[in-house]
A tleap script that builds the chain and sets N, CA, C and O, in Angstrom:
source leaprc.protein.ff14SB
mol = sequence {
  NMET LEU PRO ASP PRO ASP THR TRP LEU TRP
  GLU ALA TYR GLU ARG LEU LYS THR ALA LEU
  THR THR ALA ILE GLU PRO LEU GLU ALA TYR
  ARG GLN THR PHE ARG GLN PHE GLU TYR GLU
  HIE GLY LEU ASP PRO ASN LYS TYR MET ARG
  VAL LEU ASP GLU ARG GLU GLU PRO ILE ASP
  ALA GLU GLU LEU ARG ALA ASP ILE TYR GLU
  LYS LYS GLN GLU GLU ALA LYS LEU LYS GLU
  LYS ILE PRO CGLU
}
set mol.1.N position { 0.759 -1.266 0.000 }
set mol.1.CA position { -0.047 -0.116 0.008 }
set mol.1.C position { 0.786 1.211 0.037 }
set mol.1.O position { 1.732 1.295 0.821 }
set mol.2.N position { 0.464 2.241 -0.789 }
set mol.2.CA position { 1.360 3.305 -0.914 }
set mol.2.C position { 1.063 4.288 0.243 }
set mol.2.O position { -0.014 4.186 0.828 }
set mol.3.N position { 2.045 5.326 0.640 }
set mol.3.CA position { 1.658 6.125 1.681 }
set mol.3.C position { 0.528 7.188 1.291 }
set mol.3.O position { 0.358 7.502 0.114 }
set mol.4.N position { -0.103 7.632 2.146 }
set mol.4.CA position { -1.164 8.625 1.906 }
set mol.4.C position { -0.480 10.139 1.422 }
set mol.4.O position { 0.271 10.705 2.216 }
set mol.5.N position { -0.720 10.646 0.333 }
set mol.5.CA position { -0.115 11.844 -0.195 }
set mol.5.C position { -0.453 12.919 0.663 }
set mol.5.O position { 0.291 13.899 0.641 }
set mol.6.N position { -1.496 12.919 1.461 }
set mol.6.CA position { -1.923 14.059 2.341 }
set mol.6.C position { -1.466 13.975 3.685 }
set mol.6.O position { -1.954 14.769 4.490 }
set mol.7.N position { -0.504 13.045 4.122 }
set mol.7.CA position { -0.029 13.019 5.460 }
set mol.7.C position { 0.437 14.306 5.800 }
set mol.7.O position { 0.069 14.797 6.867 }
set mol.8.N position { 1.261 14.977 4.983 }
set mol.8.CA position { 1.807 16.311 5.420 }
set mol.8.C position { 0.875 17.273 5.891 }
set mol.8.O position { 1.144 18.090 6.772 }
set mol.9.N position { -0.351 17.173 5.240 }
set mol.9.CA position { -1.459 17.989 5.702 }
set mol.9.C position { -1.861 17.696 7.132 }
set mol.9.O position { -2.018 18.561 7.994 }
set mol.10.N position { -2.021 16.313 7.308 }
set mol.10.CA position { -2.555 16.014 8.816 }
set mol.10.C position { -1.435 16.404 9.754 }
set mol.10.O position { -1.715 16.903 10.844 }
set mol.11.N position { -0.182 16.203 9.388 }
set mol.11.CA position { 0.737 16.530 10.341 }
set mol.11.C position { 0.863 17.982 10.686 }
set mol.11.O position { 1.117 18.326 11.840 }
set mol.12.N position { 0.682 18.892 9.658 }
set mol.12.CA position { 0.605 20.363 9.731 }
set mol.12.C position { -0.552 20.741 10.604 }
set mol.12.O position { -0.454 21.666 11.411 }
set mol.13.N position { -1.535 20.112 10.469 }
set mol.13.CA position { -3.021 20.359 11.199 }
set mol.13.C position { -2.582 20.058 12.648 }
set mol.13.O position { -2.733 20.896 13.538 }
set mol.14.N position { -1.990 18.742 12.885 }
set mol.14.CA position { -1.760 18.529 14.256 }
set mol.14.C position { -0.767 19.459 15.074 }
set mol.14.O position { -0.886 19.712 16.273 }
set mol.15.N position { 0.228 19.925 14.237 }
set mol.15.CA position { 1.261 20.891 14.835 }
set mol.15.C position { 0.372 22.165 15.188 }
set mol.15.O position { 0.364 22.653 16.318 }
set mol.16.N position { -0.399 22.676 14.090 }
set mol.16.CA position { -1.159 23.848 14.343 }
set mol.16.C position { -2.072 23.841 15.565 }
set mol.16.O position { -2.203 24.817 16.303 }
set mol.17.N position { -2.742 22.585 15.738 }
set mol.17.CA position { -3.704 22.408 16.798 }
set mol.17.C position { -3.050 22.523 18.088 }
set mol.17.O position { -3.603 23.086 19.033 }
set mol.18.N position { -1.752 21.948 18.170 }
set mol.18.CA position { -0.888 21.842 19.335 }
set mol.18.C position { -0.440 23.256 19.650 }
set mol.18.O position { -0.545 23.673 20.803 }
set mol.19.N position { -0.008 23.916 18.805 }
set mol.19.CA position { 0.517 25.349 18.786 }
set mol.19.C position { -0.580 26.255 19.444 }
set mol.19.O position { -0.395 26.956 20.439 }
set mol.20.N position { -1.862 26.124 18.674 }
set mol.20.CA position { -2.914 26.839 19.395 }
set mol.20.C position { -3.458 26.587 20.766 }
set mol.20.O position { -3.868 27.508 21.473 }
set mol.21.N position { -3.457 25.333 21.138 }
set mol.21.CA position { -3.592 24.953 22.498 }
set mol.21.C position { -2.695 25.257 23.460 }
set mol.21.O position { -3.061 25.410 24.626 }
set mol.22.N position { -1.350 25.387 23.061 }
set mol.22.CA position { -0.335 25.963 23.901 }
set mol.22.C position { -0.453 27.379 24.176 }
set mol.22.O position { -0.264 27.822 25.309 }
set mol.23.N position { -0.811 28.231 23.017 }
set mol.23.CA position { -0.943 29.535 23.174 }
set mol.23.C position { -2.344 30.100 23.874 }
set mol.23.O position { -2.453 31.238 24.331 }
set mol.24.N position { -3.279 29.206 23.874 }
set mol.24.CA position { -4.503 29.617 24.702 }
set mol.24.C position { -4.375 29.468 26.208 }
set mol.24.O position { -5.012 30.163 27.000 }
set mol.25.N position { -3.494 28.500 26.564 }
set mol.25.CA position { -3.383 28.275 28.111 }
set mol.25.C position { -3.301 29.421 28.929 }
set mol.25.O position { -4.051 29.572 29.893 }
set mol.26.N position { -2.288 30.376 28.549 }
set mol.26.CA position { -2.035 31.631 29.340 }
set mol.26.C position { -3.331 32.549 29.424 }
set mol.26.O position { -3.521 33.282 30.395 }
set mol.27.N position { -4.267 32.463 28.284 }
set mol.27.CA position { -5.479 33.239 28.363 }
set mol.27.C position { -6.347 32.954 29.314 }
set mol.27.O position { -7.140 33.795 29.736 }
set mol.28.N position { -6.279 31.592 29.802 }
set mol.28.CA position { -7.385 31.044 30.916 }
set mol.28.C position { -6.873 31.679 32.131 }
set mol.28.O position { -7.707 32.137 32.911 }
set mol.29.N position { -5.547 31.784 32.430 }
set mol.29.CA position { -4.992 32.368 33.661 }
set mol.29.C position { -5.561 33.714 33.579 }
set mol.29.O position { -6.315 34.069 34.485 }
set mol.30.N position { -5.294 34.520 32.597 }
set mol.30.CA position { -5.808 35.853 32.460 }
set mol.30.C position { -7.214 35.993 32.671 }
set mol.30.O position { -7.632 36.933 33.346 }
set mol.31.N position { -7.948 35.195 32.188 }
set mol.31.CA position { -9.442 35.200 32.302 }
set mol.31.C position { -10.001 34.919 33.946 }
set mol.31.O position { -10.966 35.459 34.486 }
set mol.32.N position { -9.208 34.056 34.441 }
set mol.32.CA position { -9.518 33.639 35.846 }
set mol.32.C position { -9.288 35.012 36.716 }
set mol.32.O position { -10.039 35.394 37.614 }
set mol.33.N position { -8.141 35.653 36.284 }
set mol.33.CA position { -7.653 36.874 37.029 }
set mol.33.C position { -8.919 37.832 37.168 }
set mol.33.O position { -9.236 38.365 38.231 }
set mol.34.N position { -9.586 37.982 35.995 }
set mol.34.CA position { -10.560 39.031 35.848 }
set mol.34.C position { -11.986 38.441 36.077 }
set mol.34.O position { -12.968 39.175 35.967 }
set mol.35.N position { -12.105 37.128 36.395 }
set mol.35.CA position { -13.563 36.747 36.526 }
set mol.35.C position { -14.228 37.335 37.642 }
set mol.35.O position { -15.456 37.250 37.638 }
set mol.36.N position { -13.595 37.995 38.733 }
set mol.36.CA position { -14.222 38.710 39.717 }
set mol.36.C position { -14.931 39.769 39.363 }
set mol.36.O position { -15.776 40.279 40.099 }
set mol.37.N position { -14.586 40.258 37.993 }
set mol.37.CA position { -15.353 41.554 37.666 }
set mol.37.C position { -16.464 41.226 36.561 }
set mol.37.O position { -16.847 42.117 35.803 }
set mol.38.N position { -16.887 40.142 36.500 }
set mol.38.CA position { -17.934 39.684 35.534 }
set mol.38.C position { -19.220 40.634 35.734 }
set mol.38.O position { -19.794 41.131 34.766 }
set mol.39.N position { -19.636 40.852 37.095 }
set mol.39.CA position { -20.775 41.658 37.327 }
set mol.39.C position { -20.672 42.922 36.737 }
set mol.39.O position { -21.577 43.359 36.026 }
set mol.40.N position { -19.576 43.592 36.985 }
set mol.40.CA position { -19.256 44.939 36.523 }
set mol.40.C position { -19.245 45.060 34.943 }
set mol.40.O position { -19.696 46.001 34.290 }
set mol.41.N position { -18.635 43.912 34.465 }
set mol.41.CA position { -18.638 44.014 32.928 }
set mol.41.C position { -19.868 43.864 32.266 }
set mol.41.O position { -20.005 44.319 31.131 }
set mol.42.N position { -20.812 43.256 32.867 }
set mol.42.CA position { -22.353 43.096 32.344 }
set mol.42.C position { -23.266 44.322 32.603 }
set mol.42.O position { -24.397 44.391 32.121 }
set mol.43.N position { -22.717 45.301 33.398 }
set mol.43.CA position { -23.626 46.574 33.658 }
set mol.43.C position { -23.963 47.281 32.242 }
set mol.43.O position { -23.208 47.504 31.296 }
set mol.44.N position { -25.175 47.529 32.382 }
set mol.44.CA position { -25.675 48.317 31.031 }
set mol.44.C position { -26.062 49.636 31.469 }
set mol.44.O position { -27.099 49.724 32.127 }
set mol.45.N position { -25.337 50.767 31.189 }
set mol.45.CA position { -25.478 51.989 31.508 }
set mol.45.C position { -27.007 52.562 30.985 }
set mol.45.O position { -27.771 53.168 31.735 }
set mol.46.N position { -27.249 52.306 29.800 }
set mol.46.CA position { -28.373 52.735 29.167 }
set mol.46.C position { -29.816 51.976 29.904 }
set mol.46.O position { -30.915 52.530 29.886 }
set mol.47.N position { -29.603 50.828 30.439 }
set mol.47.CA position { -30.546 50.150 31.241 }
set mol.47.C position { -30.703 50.903 32.461 }
set mol.47.O position { -31.800 51.316 32.837 }
set mol.48.N position { -29.465 51.113 33.175 }
set mol.48.CA position { -29.545 51.882 34.358 }
set mol.48.C position { -30.373 53.222 34.346 }
set mol.48.O position { -31.155 53.591 35.223 }
set mol.49.N position { -30.093 53.785 33.347 }
set mol.49.CA position { -30.566 55.225 33.226 }
set mol.49.C position { -32.140 55.079 32.895 }
set mol.49.O position { -32.894 55.967 33.293 }
set mol.50.N position { -32.622 54.040 32.217 }
set mol.50.CA position { -34.052 53.748 31.850 }
set mol.50.C position { -34.616 53.646 33.140 }
set mol.50.O position { -35.560 54.372 33.451 }
set mol.51.N position { -34.100 52.753 33.986 }
set mol.51.CA position { -34.746 52.368 35.209 }
set mol.51.C position { -34.900 53.774 36.154 }
set mol.51.O position { -35.892 53.938 36.863 }
set mol.52.N position { -34.000 54.586 36.091 }
set mol.52.CA position { -34.146 55.966 36.783 }
set mol.52.C position { -35.117 56.752 36.069 }
set mol.52.O position { -35.884 57.448 36.734 }
set mol.53.N position { -35.197 56.745 34.854 }
set mol.53.CA position { -36.356 57.429 34.092 }
set mol.53.C position { -37.613 57.133 34.123 }
set mol.53.O position { -38.498 57.930 33.810 }
set mol.54.N position { -37.815 55.884 34.528 }
set mol.54.CA position { -39.016 55.171 34.430 }
set mol.54.C position { -39.667 55.025 36.016 }
set mol.54.O position { -40.742 54.449 36.182 }
set mol.55.N position { -39.086 55.466 36.877 }
set mol.55.CA position { -39.430 55.602 38.408 }
set mol.55.C position { -40.794 56.529 38.246 }
set mol.55.O position { -40.920 57.405 37.390 }
set mol.56.N position { -41.768 56.174 39.211 }
set mol.56.CA position { -42.983 56.948 39.354 }
set mol.56.C position { -42.594 58.338 39.824 }
set mol.56.O position { -43.133 59.326 39.324 }
set mol.57.N position { -41.640 58.444 40.807 }
set mol.57.CA position { -41.286 59.580 41.103 }
set mol.57.C position { -39.943 60.095 40.682 }
set mol.57.O position { -39.041 59.338 41.040 }
set mol.58.N position { -39.548 61.141 40.037 }
set mol.58.CA position { -38.210 61.403 39.590 }
set mol.58.C position { -37.202 61.491 40.670 }
set mol.58.O position { -37.503 61.963 41.766 }
set mol.59.N position { -36.099 61.084 40.418 }
set mol.59.CA position { -34.992 61.224 41.297 }
set mol.59.C position { -34.663 62.615 41.654 }
set mol.59.O position { -34.395 63.365 40.714 }
set mol.60.N position { -34.638 63.079 42.830 }
set mol.60.CA position { -34.152 64.544 43.124 }
set mol.60.C position { -32.701 64.484 43.183 }
set mol.60.O position { -32.031 63.451 43.189 }
set mol.61.N position { -32.235 65.783 43.229 }
set mol.61.CA position { -30.993 66.156 43.019 }
set mol.61.C position { -30.032 65.483 44.356 }
set mol.61.O position { -28.875 65.136 44.118 }
set mol.62.N position { -30.509 65.363 45.512 }
set mol.62.CA position { -29.797 64.857 46.538 }
set mol.62.C position { -29.609 63.454 46.383 }
set mol.62.O position { -28.528 62.927 46.647 }
set mol.63.N position { -30.636 62.789 45.953 }
set mol.63.CA position { -30.712 61.267 45.749 }
set mol.63.C position { -29.635 60.942 44.637 }
set mol.63.O position { -28.795 60.056 44.798 }
set mol.64.N position { -29.716 61.693 43.536 }
set mol.64.CA position { -28.770 61.704 42.426 }
set mol.64.C position { -27.501 61.862 42.761 }
set mol.64.O position { -26.662 61.066 42.339 }
set mol.65.N position { -27.168 62.885 43.550 }
set mol.65.CA position { -25.777 63.189 44.092 }
set mol.65.C position { -25.233 62.119 44.963 }
set mol.65.O position { -24.030 61.864 44.919 }
set mol.66.N position { -26.088 61.434 45.804 }
set mol.66.CA position { -25.663 60.332 46.602 }
set mol.66.C position { -25.516 59.032 45.637 }
set mol.66.O position { -24.720 58.152 45.966 }
set mol.67.N position { -26.207 58.922 44.563 }
set mol.67.CA position { -26.033 57.777 43.919 }
set mol.67.C position { -24.682 57.806 43.126 }
set mol.67.O position { -24.002 56.794 42.960 }
set mol.68.N position { -24.338 59.075 42.638 }
set mol.68.CA position { -23.148 59.215 41.894 }
set mol.68.C position { -21.950 59.154 42.795 }
set mol.68.O position { -20.890 58.705 42.359 }
set mol.69.N position { -22.064 59.592 44.057 }
set mol.69.CA position { -21.080 59.504 45.064 }
set mol.69.C position { -20.778 58.001 45.261 }
set mol.69.O position { -19.636 57.549 45.183 }
set mol.70.N position { -21.838 57.281 45.515 }
set mol.70.CA position { -21.692 55.737 45.792 }
set mol.70.C position { -20.821 55.005 44.416 }
set mol.70.O position { -19.869 54.229 44.500 }
set mol.71.N position { -21.385 55.447 43.342 }
set mol.71.CA position { -20.705 54.804 41.940 }
set mol.71.C position { -19.343 55.235 41.926 }
set mol.71.O position { -18.520 54.458 41.442 }
set mol.72.N position { -18.912 56.474 42.425 }
set mol.72.CA position { -17.587 56.810 42.452 }
set mol.72.C position { -16.652 55.959 43.412 }
set mol.72.O position { -15.521 55.572 43.117 }
set mol.73.N position { -17.255 55.753 44.506 }
set mol.73.CA position { -16.574 54.935 45.676 }
set mol.73.C position { -16.425 53.493 45.150 }
set mol.73.O position { -15.389 52.853 45.334 }
set mol.74.N position { -17.480 53.010 44.498 }
set mol.74.CA position { -17.446 51.527 43.903 }
set mol.74.C position { -16.237 51.578 42.820 }
set mol.74.O position { -15.385 50.689 42.827 }
set mol.75.N position { -16.194 52.581 41.945 }
set mol.75.CA position { -15.097 52.722 41.046 }
set mol.75.C position { -13.847 52.730 41.541 }
set mol.75.O position { -12.965 52.087 40.973 }
set mol.76.N position { -13.600 53.461 42.669 }
set mol.76.CA position { -12.353 53.522 43.353 }
set mol.76.C position { -11.980 52.110 43.753 }
set mol.76.O position { -10.867 51.642 43.513 }
set mol.77.N position { -12.880 51.490 44.328 }
set mol.77.CA position { -12.677 50.052 44.929 }
set mol.77.C position { -12.017 49.271 43.928 }
set mol.77.O position { -10.882 48.796 43.976 }
set mol.78.N position { -13.057 49.184 42.814 }
set mol.78.CA position { -12.554 48.326 41.667 }
set mol.78.C position { -11.163 48.451 41.131 }
set mol.78.O position { -10.450 47.499 40.815 }
set mol.79.N position { -10.804 49.887 41.050 }
set mol.79.CA position { -9.481 50.192 40.497 }
set mol.79.C position { -8.435 49.677 41.571 }
set mol.79.O position { -7.323 49.322 41.181 }
set mol.80.N position { -8.717 49.635 42.709 }
set mol.80.CA position { -7.615 49.051 43.711 }
set mol.80.C position { -7.506 47.575 43.415 }
set mol.80.O position { -6.408 47.021 43.470 }
set mol.81.N position { -8.616 46.915 43.100 }
set mol.81.CA position { -8.652 45.600 42.823 }
set mol.81.C position { -8.008 45.014 41.528 }
set mol.81.O position { -7.613 43.852 41.433 }
set mol.82.N position { -7.951 45.900 40.601 }
set mol.82.CA position { -7.440 45.427 39.140 }
set mol.82.C position { -5.992 45.330 39.258 }
set mol.82.O position { -5.355 46.280 39.713 }
set mol.83.N position { -5.375 44.166 38.852 }
set mol.83.CA position { -3.975 43.825 38.936 }
set mol.83.C position { -3.331 44.737 37.758 }
set mol.83.O position { -3.845 45.037 36.680 }
set mol.84.N position { -2.003 45.107 38.296 }
set mol.84.CA position { -1.130 45.749 37.203 }
set mol.84.C position { -0.894 44.982 35.969 }
set mol.84.O position { -0.202 45.458 35.069 }
savepdb mol mol.pdb
quit
């Protein structure tokens, strides 16, 4: 029986598959590092504003100021957690 003329193609495929698998491994560690921020990543500013706009009673200036202050504190805490 003659050798398969496409053997080189399968060998190249296996080398490429191995190289890609090896290259992806560090990405998993990176992903694990930032998994703790999944909630923040999923926040939708437009949805948040719609909720504020759809309230029966509009938000007053003091409540809005307090909300902004709270969000800024959360932002500062997140920035401390983000690795260099």
